C-alpha positions in Angstrom: 5.3 -12.7 8.7 6.6 -10.1 6.8 4.9 -8.6 4.3 5.4 -8.9 0.3 4.8 -7.2 -3.0 1.0 -7.3 -4.5 -0.9 -5.9 -6.9 -3.3 -3.1 -5.7 -5.1 -2.4 -9.0 -4.8 -3.1 -12.5 -3.7 -6.2 -13.2 -5.5 -7.2 -16.3 -5.5 -11.1 -15.6 -4.0 -14.1 -13.5 -2.2 -16.9 -15.2 -0.2 -20.0 -14.9 2.8 -19.9 -16.0 5.9 -22.5 -16.5 9.1 -21.8 -14.1 12.8 -21.8 -15.1 14.9 -24.7 -14.4 16.5 -24.5 -11.0 15.0 -21.9 -9.7 13.5 -21.2 -6.2 9.8 -18.4 -6.2 8.6 -17.1 -3.1 5.2 -15.8 -3.0 5.1 -11.9 -3.7 7.8 -12.2 -6.1 8.1 -10.3 -9.6 9.0 -12.7 -11.9 10.2 -12.2 -15.6 11.3 -14.1 -18.8 14.9 -14.0 -19.6 15.4 -13.0 -23.5 19.0 -14.4 -23.7 18.1 -18.0 -24.4 15.3 -20.1 -25.2 12.1 -19.8 -23.4 12.1 -22.0 -20.3 9.5 -20.7 -17.8 9.6 -17.4 -15.3 12.4 -16.9 -13.0 13.1 -14.2 -10.6 13.4 -10.8 -11.8 16.9 -9.8 -12.1 18.6 -6.7 -10.1 18.4 -3.5 -12.1 21.6 -3.6 -14.6 22.6 0.2 -15.7 20.8 3.2 -15.9 17.2 2.4 -15.1 18.2 -1.4 -16.1 19.2 -0.6 -20.1 22.0 -3.1 -19.5 20.2 -6.0 -19.7 16.1 -5.1 -20.6 14.9 -7.7 -18.4 10.6 -6.9 -18.5 8.5 -7.3 -15.4 6.0 -9.5 -16.5 3.8 -10.7 -13.1 3.8 -11.1 -9.3 3.8 -14.5 -7.8 0.6 -15.2 -5.8 0.5 -18.7 -5.8 2.3 -22.4 -6.9 1.3 -25.9 -8.1 3.3 -27.6 -5.2 0.5 -30.0 -3.7 2.1 -30.0 -0.5 3.2 -26.2 0.1 6.3 -25.0 1.3 7.2 -22.5 3.4 10.8 -20.2 4.2 11.6 -21.4 8.0 13.0 -18.2 8.5 10.5 -15.4 7.4 7.3 -17.7 6.5 7.1 -17.1 2.9 5.6 -19.5 0.6 8.1 -20.8 -2.1 8.5 -23.4 -4.8 11.8 -24.4 -6.2 11.9 -26.1 -9.9 13.5 -29.2 -10.7 16.5 -29.3 -13.0 15.7 -29.5 -16.9 16.0 -33.1 -16.9 14.0 -34.0 -14.1 10.8 -34.3 -15.9 11.8 -36.9 -18.1 10.7 -40.5 -16.4 8.5 -38.4 -13.5 8.9 -36.1 -10.8 9.5 -36.7 -7.0 7.2 -33.4 -7.1 3.7 -33.8 -7.0 2.2 -31.0 -8.3 -1.5 -30.1 -8.3 -4.6 -27.2 -9.2 -2.8 -25.9 -13.1 -5.5 -24.0 -14.9 -5.0 -22.9 -18.8 -3.5 -24.9 -21.9 -1.2 -26.9 -19.9 -0.8 -30.8 -19.9 -2.5 -31.9 -16.5 -0.1 -34.6 -16.2 2.8 -32.8 -17.1 5.1 -32.6 -14.3 6.5 -29.2 -14.1 6.6 -26.7 -11.4 4.3 -23.7 -12.4 3.4 -20.1 -10.5 0.5 -18.3 -10.7 0.9 -14.8 -11.7 -0.8 -11.7 -11.5 0.4 -9.8 -14.6 2.1 -6.3 -14.4 1.9 -3.9 -17.1 2.6 0.5 -17.1 -0.5 0.7 -15.3 -0.4 -1.6 -12.2 -0.2 -0.4 -9.3 1.9 -2.0 -7.0 2.3 -2.1 -3.2 5.9 -3.1 -1.9 7.0 -3.2 1.7 10.4 -1.5 2.5 13.0 -3.1 4.9 16.3 -2.4 5.6 18.7 -5.2 4.5 16.2 -8.2 5.7 12.6 -8.8 5.6 10.6 -7.3 8.7 13.6 -5.0 9.4 12.1 -1.6 9.7 13.9 1.8 8.6 16.1 3.2 11.4 14.4 5.5 13.6 16.3 9.1 13.5 16.7 11.1 16.7 17.4 14.6 16.6 20.6 15.5 18.3 20.9 19.3 17.1 17.2 21.2 16.1 17.5 23.8 13.1 15.9 26.3 15.4 12.7 28.1 14.8 12.5 27.6 10.8 11.7 23.9 10.7 13.6 23.4 7.6 16.0 20.9 9.0 17.7 19.0 11.8 20.8 16.7 12.7 20.3 13.0 13.6 22.1 9.7 13.7 22.9 8.1 10.6 20.6 7.3 8.3 20.2 3.1 7.1 21.3 4.9 3.4 23.5 7.5 2.2 21.2 9.8 0.1 23.6 10.9 -2.1 21.5 12.3 -4.7 19.5 15.3 -3.2 14.8 15.6 -4.1 15.1 12.0 -4.1 14.7 10.8 -0.6 11.5 11.3 1.7 12.2 12.0 5.7 8.8 11.3 7.9 8.6 12.6 11.1 7.6 10.1 13.6 7.3 12.0 17.0 7.5 15.6 18.3 5.7 18.7 16.8 5.7 17.9 13.4 4.3 14.3 13.7 2.9 13.1 10.3 5.0 15.2 8.3 6.5 14.1 5.1 8.9 16.0 3.3 11.6 15.5 0.3 15.3 16.0 1.3 17.6 18.0 -0.3 20.7 17.4 1.6 23.1 14.4 0.7 24.3 13.8 4.3 23.6 10.5 6.5 23.0 12.8 9.6 22.2 16.4 8.4 19.0 16.6 7.1 17.4 19.9 4.9 13.9 20.6 2.9 12.7 23.3 0.9 9.2 23.5 3.1 9.1 24.4 6.6 7.2 22.0 9.2 5.1 23.6 11.0 6.6 23.7 14.1 10.4 24.0 15.5 12.1 20.8 14.4 13.2 19.9 18.6 15.9 17.7 19.7 14.5 14.0 20.6 12.3 14.3 18.0 12.0 11.3 15.4 12.4 10.6 12.1 13.0 7.8 9.4 14.2 8.6 5.6 13.3 6.4 2.8 14.9 6.4 -0.8 12.1 7.0 -2.3 10.1 10.1 -3.5 6.8 10.8 -1.7 5.3 10.6 -5.3 6.1 10.8 -9.0 9.1 9.7 -10.6 11.5 7.8 -8.3 14.2 4.6 -8.4 14.4 2.0 -6.4 16.1 -2.1 -5.7 14.5 -4.9 -4.9 15.8 -7.6 -2.5 18.4 -9.7 -4.2 17.3 -12.7 -2.4 13.4 -12.8 -1.9 12.7 -10.1 -4.5 9.4 -9.6 -3.0 10.4 -5.6 -0.8 11.9 -2.6 -1.5 15.7 -2.0 -0.1 15.5 0.7 2.5 19.4 0.6 2.6 20.0 0.9 -1.4 20.9 4.6 -2.1 18.9 6.4 -5.0 20.4 7.8 -7.9 18.9 10.3 -10.5 20.5 8.8 -13.5 18.9 5.2 -12.3 22.5 3.5 -12.3 21.4 -0.4 -11.2 18.1 0.9 -10.0 14.8 0.6 -11.3 12.6 4.0 -12.6 9.1 4.1 -11.1 6.4 6.6 -10.5 5.0 6.6 -6.9 2.0 6.9 -5.9 1.8 6.7 -2.1 4.8 6.8 0.5 3.6 5.5 4.1 6.2 5.6 6.7 4.3 5.8 9.6 4.7 2.6 11.3 7.6 0.7 12.1 8.4 -2.3 10.4 5.2 -1.6 8.0 6.5 1.0 5.7 5.3 0.7 2.1 5.1 2.2 -1.1 2.6 1.9 -3.8 3.8 2.4 -7.3 4.1 2.0 -11.1 7.1 0.8 -13.1 8.4 3.2 -15.7 7.0 2.4 -18.9 10.6 2.3 -20.3 11.1 -1.1 -18.7 8.1 -2.8 -21.3 9.8 -1.9 -24.1 12.6 -4.4 -25.0 16.0 -3.2 -26.0 18.8 -5.9 -26.0 19.6 -9.4 -24.6 19.0 -10.1 -21.3 21.7 -11.5 -19.2 
């Protein structure tokens, strides 16, 4: 089964949360509270909108780690555990679903769909897989077609799965060849011609293989999460310094060493925890 977002360190606690009506939540999905109307429960974190998501001000609240369905449901394609909440009027007169196991201040007989959530703060470190387009889909393997010669600062390959439209916001990793295991931040903006400032220890040779991700190795970066499952970083989304329609994060660790298991450990930038305007 493909991986999903997990908490690595510093979640203050786990709590049970009622779900907003008529939404589906998956394990490892980041959730929020919609501030555009009355509080109805948690729901999927929307795609970032505007520079660093300032157009809607959604605040990351936590990561789904369980739900209160007695008979668990699993996505038929990828195996993710999930729960779908009923329409707003369904609890009146009883619910067709059987819920169990909820703790905290909630009435045990209230037939409301709930999820167990590990809370997120600006200091919480999360681990998210990086997939290209769908869960489990690895980053594109880049095979060198033109060597940079003897200086070890570039190469030409087949096209990456994203367009590195902004220099210095992408990472290239050597999978095979004389520089296997080496990471570099790239300063090029081409899908096929890649350059970096710090030379690798050996000549980049024709036939060497690399992968690229739209994430920096450490520090400030921008990402987008999958719109369908919300539990992985999109490897096909181009980065941007201005953060247009992207989330701002601080990267702790980037691991691109194994195909289909690429991941990023990160903290959300603190700007995402300050409310600015009504969400949409």
